[in-house]
N, C-alpha and C positions, 0 to 999 in steps of 0.2 A: 556666374562668371560674366554674363553680359553686363551686369551692373558694375562688377569690378573692372572690366575692360573699359567701360564708359568713364569710370572715374580715373583710371590710369592714363587713358589717352586724353581725357579732358584736361588733366593737369599739364600735359604736354602742350595742348593747344593754348592753355592759359599762360604757359611760359612764353610762347611766341607772341601772344597778345600783349603781355606786359613789355616784352622786348621792343615790340613794334612802337611803343610809346617812347622808347629812348631815340628812335630815328630810323631812317632806312638803312644806314651803314651797319649798326649793330645786328639788325634783322637779317641783312644779307650775310653778315659774318657767320651768324648762327646757321643760316641755310647751307652754307658751305660745308658745315660739320656733319650734316645729316647723313651723307653717304657712308661716312666712316663710323658714325654712331650706329647705323643700320648694320654695319659690318660685325660689330660686337653682338648686336641683338641677334643677327643670323646664326652666329656660332652658338650662342646660348639657347636659341629656340631649337636648333638642330639637335643639340645634346638633350634638351628637354623632351623632344619627340622620342628619342631613343629611350630615355629614362621611363617615360610613361608606357611605351610600347613593351619594353622588355618586362617591366615589373607587373603590368597589368596582365600580360600573357602568363607570367609565372604564377601570379595569383589565381588566374583562371584554371591553371593546371594544379592548383592547391599545393604549390611548393613555397610555403610561407618562409622557411629558413632561408632558402635562396634569395627570396625577395628582400629580406632584411640585409643580406650581404650586398646585393646589388644596390641597395638604397645608400649604404655607406660608401661604396666605391664611387658612384656617380657624384656624390657631393664632393668628395675629395679631389677627384680628377677634374671635375668641372670648375671648381674654384681655382685650381692651379692653372688650368688652360687659359681661362679668362684673364688672370693676372699677367701671364706672359704676353697675351695679345695686346692688352692696354699699354704695357711698357713699349711694345714695339711701335704702337700707333703714336705715342708720345715722341719716340726717337725720329720717326720719318715725317713728322708733321709738316716741316717747311717745304720739302720737294713736292709732297702730295698736294697740299693746298695751292702750290704754285701750278701744278699741272691742271688742277680743276678750274683755274682761271682767276683765283683771288690776287688782287694787287697788294702792294706792299703795305698800304694803310689797313686793308682788310685783314691780312695775315697778322698785323700787330694786335688788332682787336681779338682774333681768334686765339693767339697765343696765351693771353690772359685768362681766356675762357676754357681752353682745351684741358688743362690739368684738372680742375675741379670736375669737368664734365667726364673725363675718363675715370675719375674716382667714383662718380655717381653711376657710370656704366658697369664698373666692377661690382659694386654693392648691389645694383639692380639685378645683375646676372646671378649672383649667389642666392639673392632672395627668390629669383625665378626658379632655380633648381629646387629650393625648398617647396615652392608651389607645385612644381612637377611631381614631387614625392607625394604630396597630399592628393593630387588629382589621380595619380596612379592607384592610390588606395580608395578611390571613390569619394573623396571629400572635396568638393568644389566650393563649399561654403566658406571655409577659412580663407583660401586664396582670394575669393571675391571680396570678403570683408576687409582683409588686409589692404587690398588695392584701394578700397575706398578710404580707409584710414590714412594710408600714406599720401593719397591724393589731396585729402583735406588739409593735411599738415603742410604739404607743398604749397597749397593755395594760400595758407596763412603766412608762410615764410617768404613767398616770392616777393611781394611788394615791400616787405620789411628789408630784405637783403639787396633788392635791386635798387629801390629808391631811397631807402633810409626812413627814419622816423625822428622828427624833431631835430635836435642838434646832432643826431647820429647820422653821418653821411653814408648813403647806400654804396654798394659795390658795383653798381651798373651791370653789364652783361654777365660777369662771373657770378653775380649774386644769384641768378637763376640756377646755375650748376650747384652752387653750394646749398641752395634750398632743396634740391632734389637729393643731394648727397645726405643730408641730414634726415629727410623723410625716409629714404631707403634704409639708412643705418637703423633708425627707430623700428621700421618694420622687420629688419633682420633679427633684432633683438627679441621681438615679440614672437616671431615665428620659431626661432631657435629655443625659446623657452617652452613653446607648446610642443615642439618636436621632441624635446628631452622626456616628455612624459608619455611618448608613444612607443610601442615595442616594434618599431619599423626599421631599426638599424642594428648592425652587429659589429663587433670588434674582432672577432675570431673567424679565421677561414677566408680572409679577404685575398691573400696572395693566391690561393688555389682558385677561388672564384674569378679573380682577375684573368688567369690563364684560360679558364673555361669560357668566360663570357666576352673576352675581348674581341674575338671574330664576329660573333653575332651582334654585339654592340657596335662595332665598326661597320658591319654590314648595313645596319640602319642609320647610325649616326653619320657616316661618311656621306652617302647620297643626300641624306637630310640636310647636313650642314652646307654641302655644295649648293643644294636647292635654295637655302636660306641666304647663302653668299651671292647668289645671282642678282637678287634685287638691289643690294648695295652697289654692285658693280654697274647694274642698269642705271641706278640713280646717279652714279658719278658720270656716266656718259650723258644722261638726260640733263643734268645741271650744267654740263659743259656746253650742251646745245642751247639751253636757256640763257647762260652767261653771254652768249654772243648776241643776244637780244638787248641786254642792258641790265643795270643794277636793280632797277624797280621790278623788272620781270623776274629776277632771281628771288627778290623778297616776296613777290606774290606766289611764286612757285613753292617757296618754303611754307607759307601759310596754307597753300592748297594741299601740300603733302601731309601737314598735320591734320587738316580737316578730313583728308582721305582716310587716314587710320581711324579717326573718331567715327566717321560714318560707317565704317565696316566693323563697328564694335560687336554686332551680333555674329557676323561670319568669324571674327577672331576668337569669340567666345566659344563658337561651336568647333573651331579647329583645335581648341584646347580641351573641351570636354568630351567631344566625340570620340577621338582615338582611344582613350582608355576603355571606354565601353566596347568599341569595336575590337580592341585587343583582347578583352575578356571573352567576347563571343568567338574570336579567332581561336584562342586557347581552348575553349570548350567545343569548338567545331559546330557552332550554332549559325549556319549561313542563312537560314531563313530570316533570323533576326537582323543579320547584317544587311540583307536586301531591304527590309522594312525601314531600318535606320536611315540608309542612303537615300531612299525615296522621299522620306519625310524632311530630311536635312535639305535636299535640293529644292523642294517646294518652298520651304520656309525662306531659304536664302533668295530665291528669285522674287517671291511676292514682297517680302519686306524690303529688300534692297532697291528694287525698282520703284516701289511706293515712296521710299525715303528719298531716293535720288531725284525723282520728279518734283517732290515737295521742295527740296533744297535748291533745285534749279530755279524754280519759280520764285523763291525767296532770296536769290543770289545778291541782288543790290543791298538788301538789308543785312545779310550775313557779312558781306565785304565791308559794310559800313562799321559794324561792330568790331571786326578783327583788325582794321587798319584805319589810321587817321590820314594817311597820304593819299590824295586824290588819285594819282597815277597808279599806285599799287592797288587801291581799291577797285579801280575800273578793270585792271588786268585780272585781279582775283575773281571778280564777278563773272568774267568771261571763262575762266578755268572751271568755275563751279558749274556753269550752265552746261558745259559739254562733258565734263569728266564724271560728275556725280551719278547720273542715270546709268553710265556705262559700268558702274561697279556691281550691278546685278550680275553681269557676265563674269566679271573678275571674281565675284564671290563663288560661282560655280567652279571656276578653276582652282580656287584655294581649298575648297572642300574636297575635291577629287584629289588634289596632292596630298592633303592631310590624311585622307582615308587610305590612299596607297602606301604611305609610310606605316600605318597601323596594321595593314592587312598583308604585309610582306611583299609589297611591290615597290621597294624604295627606288630602284633604278628607273622604273616607269615614272614614278613621281618626279624624280630629278629631270628626266627628259621633258616632262611636261612643263615643269618650271622654266627650263631653258627655252622651250619653244614659246611659251607665253612672252617672255621677255625679249628674246634675240631674234625670233622669227616674226612675231606679230607687233609688239608694243614699240620697241625702239625703231624699227624701220619706218613704221607709219608715223611715229612722232617726228622723226627727222624729215621725212618727206613733207609732212605738214608744215613744219617750221621753215622749210626752204620756199614753200609755195604761198604761205599765208602768215608768216611771222607767228605772233602769239596765238591768234585765233586758229590758224592752221595747225599749229602745234597741239592745241586743245582737241581740235576735231581729229587729228591723227592718232593721238593717245586713246581717245574714245573708240575709234574704229579698231585699234590694236586689241583693247580689252575685250571687245565683242567677239572678234575672231578667236581670240584665245579661249573664251567661255565656250564657244560652239565646238571647238576642237576638243576640249576636256570632257564635254558631255558625250561626244562620239566615243572617246577612249573609254569612259566609265560604262557606257552601254555595252561595249564589246567585253569588257572585263566581267561584268555581271551576267552576261549572257552565256559565258564559258562554263564548262562543267565545274561543280563545286568541289575544288580540290584544295589542298593545302599548298600555296605557292611557296617557292623556296625564297630565302631572305635576299637573294641576289637576283631575283627574276625581274 
């Protein structure tokens, strides 16, 4: 999963790097779309968490027939839900991007990019639901392999569709979205073909299973989706703060956001692969194994993320040079890297705790922890830093917010694991 996440997030960074070659304005336009793109991702990840948790617990309890019915239901419901969401985001694009601070020229650039980007978001969400089904059944190899395949395909298509080749003129900014759409569509065809050969889906008894599983699914998916929707909302508020500093700062922040997700590849891989394992242990009542898994996960996150963050902070001038040709954007990006990347060790701790909470039947605690991370620690510190020291202060404030959130999450987890080993309710 780490290899797959690296490939998937790598191609998103490649998108931004290619778009940066078009100029600051297209890069800023893409950066304004990140919060709404994260909104779609938040919904799909929240549903994916519920998929993995419910199916893995069901398999742990040896209820394979029910697991097949759940697999069919979540694919159908998830596909329809994301389709409605992307249609809504297309309809409200003008007022939303205006509120985020995009001027008229930037909104014109966004309008041509937003349609194919929403198509890519829908295809990527359906593909993610397929990945979640494989992960729930203990297969992380196929999702990881498919992430690599789609990333490589996107890497090949990006320069062709953005810049063109020979007499064929490129599409510019929309070309990046069309490249992603084609890559995801190809991945969806391959995953669907593989899934058709598995005995993981059912066509009978779906109505009865929907009535039986709707409440427990909502009990996990609801708080999980709210948890996942908080980062896009926080990203909207954060980019509105950054937009007050200037267009170059928005472009630098967009590149830093891409680099953030790439640097968190191991943490993201663990948030995908750890919950199904924890869910099976939960279903079997094996709390000793749960404790061992969590201790190991936290050690890996802190050591890996802190080492990587310090290394990337030291290499920030060279990283910024590779990612941007604009001197002003490059200098701002280097500043963001130096302060933010080491703080992701604490952010990783918070992400692992939230992910484990959803898998172990504490969705409300996980949701509250997500909310506290963003709205109690991260955003206030970011805003105060921007007021006191512009971009440098903003970067320092965001890093301090991540550190405080990680410490708070660690304290919450210590109390949870020290409590008596009982089965918590799905709404606790």
